[in-house]
C-alpha positions as CSV (number, residue, x, y, z in Angstrom):
1,M,47.2,-34.9,-13.0
2,S,44.3,-37.0,-11.9
3,I,40.8,-35.9,-11.3
4,K,41.1,-36.6,-7.6
5,T,44.2,-34.3,-7.4
6,R,42.4,-31.5,-9.3
7,L,39.3,-31.7,-7.1
8,K,41.5,-31.6,-4.0
9,Q,43.4,-28.5,-5.3
10,F,40.1,-26.8,-6.2
11,L,38.6,-27.4,-2.8
12,I,41.8,-26.4,-0.9
13,G,42.9,-23.6,-3.2
14,E,41.2,-20.1,-3.5
15,R,40.8,-20.1,-7.3
16,G,37.1,-20.9,-7.3
17,E,36.3,-18.6,-4.4
18,G,35.6,-15.6,-6.6
19,I,32.8,-17.3,-8.5
20,F,31.0,-18.3,-5.3
21,T,31.4,-14.8,-3.9
22,L,30.0,-13.2,-7.0
23,F,26.9,-15.4,-7.0
24,F,26.4,-14.8,-3.3
25,I,26.7,-11.0,-3.7
26,M,24.3,-11.2,-6.7
27,L,21.8,-13.1,-4.5
28,I,22.0,-10.5,-1.7
29,A,21.6,-7.6,-4.2
30,I,18.5,-9.2,-5.7
31,I,17.0,-9.7,-2.2
32,I,17.8,-6.1,-1.2
33,G,16.3,-4.8,-4.5
34,A,13.1,-6.8,-4.0
35,V,12.7,-5.6,-0.4
36,A,13.3,-2.0,-1.5
37,G,10.8,-2.4,-4.3
38,S,8.2,-3.7,-1.9
39,I,8.7,-0.8,0.5
40,V,8.5,1.8,-2.3
41,Q,5.3,0.1,-3.6
42,S,3.6,0.0,-0.2
43,V,4.5,3.7,0.5
44,T,3.1,4.7,-2.9
45,I,-0.1,2.9,-2.3
46,R,-0.5,4.4,1.2
47,N,0.1,7.9,-0.3
48,N,-2.5,7.3,-3.0
49,L,-5.0,6.2,-0.4
50,R,-4.3,9.1,1.8
51,T,-4.6,11.6,-1.0
52,A,-7.9,10.2,-2.2
53,S,-9.2,10.0,1.3
54,N,-8.4,13.6,2.0
55,E,-10.0,14.7,-1.2
56,V,-13.2,12.8,-0.3
57,L,-13.1,14.1,3.3
58,Q,-13.1,17.7,2.0
59,I,-16.3,16.9,0.0
60,M,-17.8,15.2,3.0
61,K,-17.2,18.2,5.2
62,V,-19.1,20.4,2.9
63,E,-21.9,17.9,2.3
64,N,-22.1,16.8,6.0
65,G,-21.4,13.1,5.4
66,A,-21.0,10.5,2.8
67,D,-23.4,8.7,0.4
68,Y,-23.3,6.6,-2.7
69,A,-22.0,9.6,-4.8
70,T,-19.2,10.1,-2.4
71,R,-18.0,6.5,-2.9
72,Q,-18.2,7.0,-6.7
73,Q,-16.0,10.1,-6.4
74,F,-13.5,8.1,-4.3
75,N,-13.5,5.3,-6.9
76,M,-12.9,7.8,-9.7
77,L,-9.9,9.2,-7.8
78,L,-8.4,5.8,-7.3
79,A,-8.9,4.9,-11.0
80,K,-7.1,8.1,-12.0
81,M,-4.2,7.0,-9.7
82,G,-4.1,3.6,-11.4
83,M,-5.5,1.6,-8.5
84,D,-8.4,-0.9,-8.7
85,P,-11.3,0.5,-6.6
86,S,-12.9,-2.9,-6.2
87,K,-10.0,-4.0,-4.0
88,V,-10.3,-1.0,-1.6
89,S,-12.7,-1.1,1.3
90,F,-14.3,2.2,2.1
91,E,-16.0,3.2,5.3
92,A,-17.3,6.8,5.9
93,T,-19.6,8.6,8.2
94,P,-23.1,8.6,6.5
95,K,-25.3,11.7,5.9
96,P,-26.8,13.8,7.5
97,L,-24.7,15.4,10.2
98,Q,-24.9,18.7,11.9
99,R,-22.1,21.3,11.8
100,G,-19.3,20.4,14.2
101,D,-20.0,16.6,14.1
102,L,-17.1,14.3,13.4
103,V,-16.7,13.2,9.8
104,E,-14.4,10.1,9.3
105,V,-13.1,8.1,6.4
106,T,-11.3,4.8,6.8
107,V,-10.0,3.0,3.7
108,S,-8.1,-0.3,3.6
109,Y,-6.2,-2.1,0.8
110,P,-4.8,-5.7,1.0
111,Y,-1.2,-5.4,-0.2
112,R,0.5,-8.6,-1.4
113,V,4.1,-8.3,-0.5
114,F,6.1,-8.4,-3.7
115,A,9.5,-9.5,-2.2
116,L,8.0,-12.7,-0.8
117,K,6.7,-13.8,-4.2
118,L,10.3,-14.4,-5.2
119,V,10.6,-17.2,-2.5
120,G,7.2,-18.6,-3.4
121,S,5.3,-17.2,-0.4
122,D,2.1,-15.3,-0.7
123,Y,1.7,-12.8,2.2
124,T,-0.9,-10.0,2.4
125,V,-0.7,-7.0,4.6
126,P,-3.6,-4.5,5.0
127,I,-2.7,-0.9,4.3
128,T,-5.1,1.2,6.3
129,V,-5.6,5.0,6.2
130,H,-7.9,6.9,8.5
131,V,-8.7,10.7,8.2
132,S,-11.2,12.8,10.0
133,G,-12.6,16.3,10.2
134,L,-15.7,18.3,11.2
135,A,-18.8,18.9,9.2
136,H,-19.2,22.5,8.0
137,K,-22.9,23.2,7.3
138,Y,-25.6,23.8,9.9
139,I,-28.8,22.0,8.9
140,R,-31.9,23.7,10.2
141,T,-34.4,21.5,11.9
142,E,-38.2,21.9,11.9
143,G,-38.3,23.9,15.2
144,S,-35.4,26.2,14.4
């Protein structure tokens, strides 16, 4: 049998189809796994940011606002969760506030999408968390 005949039988016949199907299914499984991994990673980061923000918000409610020590506590919480605090932007309502005033914390983290690294693309999505509450303490003024 000549090479030309064998090649024609391979292209026409269904013998080699299983190999291509297997590689195609493996490629799809890798893509689905990478996308699922990216989703899980971004949800975990969002949950960590929300947890740390809520903890700091409770402190800010009692202390009527944020200062440098508040940011240090936030950084410590992030470090305990395994995140790099230098990559997280932190905005909070500064001290002093009166009881009943709005206290807000907004944090943002630039997330590099893991699934797109496999295809050679570098795409960053900001993950932002915003929490708010009311200050607890009444601060007396000079005339009160």
